[in-house]
N, C-alpha and C positions, 0 to 999 in steps of 0.2 A: 686738420682732425674735423670731424663731425660735430655738429652744434644739434644734434638731434639724438633721441632716443631709441634704443632698443627694445627689446622685450626677451630676458634670458630662458632660454626653453625649459619645458618641465623635464627633470631625470626621471629615468624608469629603469627596471631590469627584465632579465629573461622572465618568463612564468611556464610552468607546466600546468598543462590544461587539461590532458585527456581525464584524469582520473575524478576530478572536481568535477567537470562539466558531464561526464558521465553519471556523477550522482546525484545531480540535479536533474538530467533527463528522466532518470529514474522515479524521482520524485514528483516531477512536475508535468511531464508527460508518459504515464504507467501504461500505455496501450500500446509503445513502440519500445524495441530492443534498441539500449543507448549505443551500443558497439556498430549499429550499422551508421553513424554518424562519425565513425571515425575517421574519415576522409576530410569530411568537414572541421573537425577538431584540427587534424595537422594543418588545414589550408589554414585557418585562423591563426594557429600558431606562427608559421612561416611571415605571413604578409605581416605580423607584428613583431617577429623578428626581423625585419626587413626595416621596419618604418623605426625601431628604436636607437639604430646606428647611423642614421642618416646626418648628414652636415647641413650647414646653410647654405642653399641652392634651389633655385627656381626648378629644377630636375626632382625636388625632394616633395614638393608642394604636390602631386598627383598621387602618389604614393601614399601620401597623409591622409591626403583626401578619398583612397578606394579605400584605406582601412575603416576612417570613419564612415563611410557610406554601410559596408558590413556590418560596423557594431549596431549603427542605426535598424538594418535589418534584422540582425540577430537580436535587438530590444524588441522590435516591432514581434516578430515570431515568438520569444520566449513569455515577453507580459503582456503584448495587445491580444493573446491567441485566447479568442472563448474559447476554444475547447479545452487548455491545459487546466490542470488540477489544482489551482490556487497558487502559479506560480509567484505570486508575488511577496507571498508569504515561505518562499523556499529560500532558506539563506545560502546563499554558495558559499562551499567547502574552499575553495580558493582564491586567491586575493592577486589586486595589481598593485605592485611597490610605485610609488612614486611622492616626488619631493621637489618644493619649488624651485624654478629656473632663478627667481630674484635673489636666493640667499644660500648659504651652503647648511640647510636644515638635513636633516636624516630623511632617508624614505621612511613612509609611511604603508602600511599593507591594506586595502581596501578592496573589502567585500563586494564589490559595485559594478557593474558594465556602466552603469552611469555616469558612475566616476570616472571608469578607463573613458567613455567618450570624450567626456568634458574636457577630462586632461590632453586628448590628442587634439581637440578641436582649439585647444590652448596653444598647443603645437604649432598649429598651422598658423594663428594670428603672428604668433612669435616670431615664426619664418619670415612672414610678410614684414614684420617689425625692423629685423634683422637685416633685410634685404634694401628696406628702405634708408636703413640710417648708413648703410653702407656704399651709397651713392654719395660721389664726389658733388656734386651738383653744380658742377664746372662750365655744364653747358646745358643748352635748352633739353636735349634729348636723357640727359640723368636726370634732370630736375622733373622732366614727365615721368620717367619711372618711379622716381620718389615718390611723388603724387599717387601714381597709382597702386605701389604698393603701400604706402599708408593708407588708402581708403580702404584695400583689400583686406589689412588688418583690424581696421574698423570694422567691417561688415562681417568678417569672422569672429570677431569679439562681440558682435550684435547676436550673431548665433549662438555663441555661447553663454551669454545673457538667457536665452531660452531653453538650453541643454542642463544647463547647471541649476536643475530644478530640486526644489525642496530636500529630496534624498540627496543631493549631493552637498548640498549645505548643513544638512546634520550631519554630513560624516565627515566634519572636520576637514576639510580638505586644502591644498597647497593655499597659501594664502592669495596667489593671483587668481584662484578660481570663486573667492567669495564674492556676492553680488556688487559690494563697493567695490572692490580692487577692479571686476570687471569693465564698470560705467566709467572710471575714472582711468583705466589705461584706454578705452573705446574714445573719450574726449582728447585724451593727450594723443592718438593715433589722429585721429580728423583736426587737430590742431597743428599739428607739422606736416600735413597733406596740405594746411591752409597758408602757413607759412612759406611752404614751398611754391605755392602761385605765389604768394604775395613777393616771394623773390625773384618770380617770372617776372612780374608786372614790375619791377624796379628796374631788370636788367633790358627789359622791352621799352622803357622810357613810356610810360601811360602817365596821365597827369595826376599832379598830387592831391586832388580830392579821389580818385580810387582809389589809388594806394594807400590813402589813408582809411578808407572804407576797409581796403582787405586785411591792413593793419589791426584797425578797430575787431575786424571778425576775429582773427586769429588769437587778439589777447583774451576775447569772449570767450572762446574754446578753452584755451590756456586756463582762464579763471574756473570753468566749469571743472576742469581736469582736477585742479587743485582745490575746491569745494569738496570732492569726491574721495579725493586722496586722502584728506586731511581725516576722515574716520574712517579709513580701511584700513589694513597691515600692510601697506605698501611698504619699502624702505624709503627711508627719511631723502634718500640721494633723489628721489621720484618727486616727492613733494617739495622739497626748496627748487628741483627744475621747473616745475609747474609752476610754481609762484613767482621765481627769477622772469620765467619768459612771459609771463603775463604782464608783470610790470614794466619788461622791456617793450612788448608790443604796444603797450597801452601811451607809451611814452613815444615810440615811434609815431603811433597813430596821428597824436596829437601836435607830433614837429610837423609831418608832413602836410597837415591842415592846415598848422601856422603860415606852412608857404603857400599855400592857397590865400589865406588871408592878407599874406603880404602884396599877391599879385592884385588882389582886390581893393587893397588898401583899406582895410579891417585891423586899423594899427593897434586898437585895444583888444580885439579877440586874439591878435596875433601875440601881443605878450601875455595875454593869459592861458592860452594854450602850451607857448614856451615854458613859462612857470610852472603849469602841470605838470611838463614832460620833468622838466628838470627835477621837479619833486621826486616823481615814480622814478626816475634813476638813482636818486639816494637812497630811496626805500630798497630798492632792488641790491643796492652794495652793501646794505647795512645787513643785510641775510647772512647767514652763516656760509659763504661761498665754498670753506673748504668741504661741504658735503656734495658740493656740485659733481657729477661725473664727468661731466663737460667743461673743463679749465677753459676752453675759447668762449664761453659764454661769457666771461668778465671782460675778452678782450675785446669783444663785439659792443657788447654796451659802454666798454669803456671810447668804442669809436663813437658812437651816439651821444655819449656824455662831450665829449669834444664840440661836436657838430651843434649839439643843442646849446652849450656855454657860448659857444662864439656867437651864434645867431640873437642869442638872449641877452649878450652885452650890446651889441649891435642895436636892437630895437630899443632897449631901454636909452640908449643915448641920443637914437634918432627920435625917439617920443619927446626928451626932455627937451631935444633942441627946435624940433622941428613939428610935431604932430601935436602933442599935448593932448594925448587922451588919456580918460582912466581906462586902468586894467580892468578888461571883463572879466568878473568871478568866475568859477566852475558852473554854479548852477545857472548863471546867463548867458553861458556861452552855447549856440545852437550845435545841434546834437550831429556828429560827423556822418552817422551812418551806417549801413551793414554792408558787406558784399560778402556772402559766407559761399564759396565756390567748393568749400571739401564736402563730399558724401560718402556716407559708407556705401560700400560697395560688396554685396555676398559673392563672395567665390560660385562658380556654376556649380563645383560639386559640393559645395555645403548649401546652399539654395535648395537643392531637392536629391538629398543624398539617395534616398531609396530608387530615384529612375537612373543613377548611376551602376546601381547593382543589374549587370545583365544575367541572364538567367540560369546560363550555364556556370554563373561563378557565384552563385548566392550558397553562403555557407547555412546549412540546416534548410535549404530551399522545402525539403518535403514536409516540414513544420507548417507552411503555408496550408498543406491540405490535410494537416493532423485533426481538423474539426469534421472533416470526413471521415476519419476515422474513427473519431468519438460518434457522429451519427452513426455508422455500422454497429460501434457496438452496443449504442441504444438499441438500434433497428434488432438486433439479435437477441437483446433482453427483451424487447416486446414481443418477440417470437417465441421464447421461452416463455413469456408471462401466458400467453395465450394459449401455449400448450397446458400450462400448468394450471387456469384458471378456466378454461373452457373446454378442452376434450380430456386431457388425461384424469380429472375427478370424474366426468361422467362417465367414461369408458369403466372405469376402476371400480365406480357404487354398482354400475352393470354386472360386472364381474362377480361382486361380492353378493349381488343379489342372486345370480346363477346358483353359485359356491350354496349360500344358505338356503334355497329350494332343495337342490340337489344332496346335503347332507339332513335335510329335514325328513325327507324320501330314502336317505341312504342310498341313492343311486352312483354308480350301477351295480352295486353289490345286490341289491335286493332282485332286480332284474337277473341276474347272474345266478344267483341261486334256484332260480325257478326255471330259468333257460338251461340249466347244467345242473339235475336232480344229483345225478352222479359225481358229488363234490365231495373233497376229503375237507376236515378242518381245516383253517389256515396253516395251525401250528404243527401239522402232521410231520410234516421235514424234521424240525428240531424235535418232536416224541422218538423219530425212528431213530433220529444220530443218537440221543441219549441213550436210548435202549441198545445201542450196538457197543458205544463205548462201556456199559455195565447193565449186560445179560442179569437177567430174571435169576437164573439159575448162579451165579454169584452169588447176587442178593441174600437168595436164601440161605447160603452155605454161611455168610456174613451174619443171618441171622441166629442161624444154630449155634456158630459160636458166641455169641451175645446171650443166648438161652443159657449155654455150658458155664458160661461165667457167673451167669446169673446164680444158678443153681450152687455151684461152687461158693460162691459169697453164701449165700443163707447155710450151706452146710455147716461154714466155718463159724457161724454165729450161734448155730444150734449145738454145735458139739462143746460151747462153751455156757451152755444153758446153766448144767446140773452143778458145774465146779463153782459157779459164781454165785448161784444165788442157794448154794444150801446153807445150812446153820453151822458156825466154828464156835462153839462156847468158848468163855475165857479169855478173847482175841485181845490182845493191846489195844486201846484207842485209835493209836495211827492204823493198825492194819485195817480197825473196822471201819474209818473214815476211807481208807482206799477201797475196800471193799463194794461201800457208795457209790464212790467216783467211779471205778467200773461198771458198777451197774447203771447208771446214768448212762454213760459211753454207752454200753452195750443195747438200752434202750434207745438210743439216739440212731444207731446203726440198724437197729431191728427198723424204725420207724421211714427212717432212708429207703432202706430194701424193699419195705412194704409199697412206696410212691411209687418206687422206681417198677415194680411189678405191675402195679396198676396202671403207669404208662405203658410198661410194653404191652398189657394185655389189650389196651384202648387202641395201638397201632396194629397190632395182630388182627383185630377186628375188622380194621380200615384195609388192612391187605386183603383178609378174604372178600371184601366187597370190591375192592379194585381191581383184584388178581384177572377177572378173566377178558378185562379190557385191555390190561396189560399185555396178557398173552398174546391177545388179536394183535395188539400192533407189534410186538414181537416179531410175530408170525410173518408179517410182509401186508402189504396193499390188499392181496385177496382177501386176507382173513377180515381185516375193519371194513373192507365192501361188504363182505358177507353178515358183519355185525351192523353195518350200515344199511341193509339191504330193506327193513319194513318201511324205512323213513323215506328210504329212496323211489321205492316202488308206488309209495302214496303222493310222493312231490311230482312224479313222472305223469300220475293219472289226473293232478289238478291242472299240471301245464298243459295237456292235452286237451281239457274240458274250456281252459281259460285262453288256447293259443290265439284267438282274434283279438282282444283285448291286452294281449300280454305284445304283441307285434306292433300296436298301434303305443303303448307305451314305450317303446323301445324306439320307435319312428320319433320320436316326440323327442327323445333324448338326444337322438343323432342331430334331430335339427338343431339342438340347443347346443351340440357341441361345436356344429358347424359353423353356427350363427356366432361362439365364442370366436372361431378361427377368424371371421371375417371381422370382428372387431378388433381383434390382434393388426390384422393387415390393415385396418384402417387407419389405427392407431401409426403402422409404420408409414403409411402413406404420408401419414402429415408431417410425421417426423422427416420423412424425407424431403419433403416439400419446402420445409422451412430451412435443413440444411442445404438445400441445394438454390437456395433465394441469394442471390449475390445482387445487391443492390448498387453496387460500388459506381458501375456504369453510369446508372441516372443519376446518382447524386452527383457524379463528376460532371455530367451535361446540366443539371439543373444549375449548379454553381456557377458555371460557364454563361448560362443564360440571365445568372443573377448579376453577372459580372462583377462577381466577389475578385476573382483575381484579377487586377486591373494594373494600372501605372503604378499605383499606389502601394501594391503588392500587399493588400490588404488578408490577413488570416480567414480563413473559412468559419463562420459562427454556424455552429451549428442547430443553433434554434431556428436558424433562417433557413434550414432544411426539416423543417418538423412536418410542413406540407406535403412532402415528398415521401417521407413516411407513413401519413397518415391515409395516404391514396394506396402505397405500396399495401398495407395490413389491409384494406378494404378487400384483397382478394381470399383472403383466409376465412370468411362472414359466412360461404355456402358450406363451411364444414361443420358450422355449428349447426345450422338446419339438419345437415346429415344426421350429425350424432344424437339429435333429439329424436329426429324419423326412427332411429334406430334402438334407442330406448323405447319409444312405443311398440315398435317391433318386438323386441324382447318382452315385454310386460305381454302381449296377446299369448307369444309363446308358451310363457310360464304360465300362465292362467289356464292354456288347452293343457299342459302336461299334468297339473295339478288335477285335474277334473278326470283324467285318464286313468293317473295314479290310482286315484279314489275308488274310483271305480274297480280296478284291478285288484286292489288290495283290501276293498272290503267285501268280498267273496269269503264266504264261513268255510268253503273247503282248504284254498289258499291260504287262509290263517292257519287253520287246523296243520296241514303241512308244513308250514313253517315254523310252527311253536315244535312241533313235534322235534322237527330237524335237528330245531335251536335247543333241545332239552337233551338230546344223544349228543351231538356237540360238548355241550355244557358238561354232562357224564363224563364223557371221554376227557374234557379240561380239568376237570374235577378228580380225574383218576391218574393223570399225570401229575398233577398239584401234590397230590398224595402219596405218588410215587417221589415225587422230590422230597418230600417230608419225610417218609419212611426211609430213604435214604441217607437224611440228615441222623435221623434216629440214630439208625445202626450205626453209624459214624460215632456218633456223639457218645450212644450204648456202651461202645465197645471201648471207649476211652474212659469211660464213668467206671465201667465195673473192672478193669485192671488197675486201673487206679485205688480203688475202694478193696480190692482183692489185696493189694499191697497193704493198706492200713490195717485191713482183717488179720493179716499176719502178722504186725506187731503188736496188734490188738492180741491177739493169741499168746504171743512171747510175753508180753506184760502180765495177763491174766496168770501163764503157769507159773512166771517168776512168784506172784504176790501168794499165789497156791501151797509153793512149794515154805512158803514164811509160813504161812497160817498154820500148816502140817507139822512144823519142826513141833520136836518134844518142847515143854514148858518146866521151868524150875521155879523154886521158891527156896528161901533162906532163912533157916531158923535158931534159932541160941543152940550150939551142941553138935549140930553138924547138916549135912543137907540130905534133903529128901526128894528127891525124882518121881514124877506123877508120868503114867503113861497111859495113853489113851485105849 
């Protein structure tokens, strides 16, 4: 049975990665589509799945090492990537379940790739420790293999100490990942490797002094492990084991040195060392040995105890009978010396994990160049800012200035009206279509109907005048009150009819004014042309007189239009240049020259590519100068246009012709507006008089009813009979 300890392998389970990794990539690397990395995520999952079901075997270690290397690469491109968007603050939505291999604790979910890597490094250390503990050490080869395994385990734990960073420590990891536990286990592995060296030395028959030094160094390593274990969360069996072993090898070192003292006749030293060895053995056996995981330890120590006791009895007897030397105290004994042969050896795959990740096997390898993607976006932003700050505002200001001048001069309409004097009002089509829908003849008929309704209403009201306003002597108070109410209503109707009649008269007067223009519009283009002929002839005459000036203004205006077209073409040219400017090949070349993508596979820092971006932006500087030249040219063109326009339109004849044409156009427009009002008036009048006529009929009925009551004979009652009065 083995008298050395292994390390339990941490326990984990399957993890579904895709959805959680997508969420992380979308948050930390917004410039790329997360689903592009689906194959990388699947490779990650497959490699992890292969690792969690490995048995203790030397063939398992390369698989674990390969996965740890991938994790190191993933951490590099995820968290040490200068192009990422604050990835360190992006919390993983997925987790890795882990439980200690040294106890039966339940698994805990850790949302950290750092914890995942640390746990698998611990798995590698545990694999080496278990392999070392399973060696029989019955021959030199097995002892040598055990030494190698324990030294690799110590080296792996040394790597673990460096990767179990603050994030790991703060996440309450499995007990063996705490800093004190890692150090305690590392010294335990070194102590066990040193113990194997001591074992081989005893088998090889080395001198007692050499064996004593090896045993002393073994005891020192166990002592260091025991000290660290006491403040750790390692199981009690580990703490007892290291303390027990420390005392064992302390006693063994003293015993071996006592043998050398006997040979060199240092009898007092011999007795002192044998006494110390005996005391150490007693202390070891006083420990709670039931907590030891290796029961053979007690058997080994009892064997040493028997030897020490035998030699101590002999030495005491010989000294009492022969040598008579005093026993050398512990403080006076010469130091045994040390011979530390065990060294931590870092496995090749853990010493430089990134070097183990071949280019074709990298998960998320594209993120190495994510900094170039970010630099491309920055370059696009710079180009867009160049357009928005230096080109587009200038061209927009030029366009607005040209529009302002044209609006002020009413171009090109002011030129068109002179060059084309036989023009019609711009609303001609609207006027014509309206009159086709409602001919004037129909309107006249409607007006006549309204007129007859007004007369009918007036006649009804007049017919009630005599009946309602004559005197009725002797009427009852109620009838008198009713008569007054009816008279008030009659006067209201009369006032309403008077107002309506006045409105009708006003509209009729307008109709007489606008009728000639409307009849001309209704007859068609020829009639309107004849109506406009005086103004047309006058404008034609002035056009011929000012033909050179007119052509000059037209030419300047057309130059302005051509210049505006050139401005738009220039803007399109600059935008096209920006859109077609692909800088990626230059960025990749610059990155290669800087040797950013070296053996350590350092992600690209976008900041290091800033000089490339600045050089690339220099080619857009000439556009600024060209834009400034265009602005100056337009200013000259606008000034020339303004001068020639003023020369043309300051001519008295042109001004008079334009004013005359404006006046007749305004008159036609006013006529049509009046026509629209007239149509509305006729429609409203028809509705008004129809409603009023109905009200007047009801009013007539009320008056007739009241009149009948007022004209009825009246009777008075006297004592002795009735007297009837007749009118």
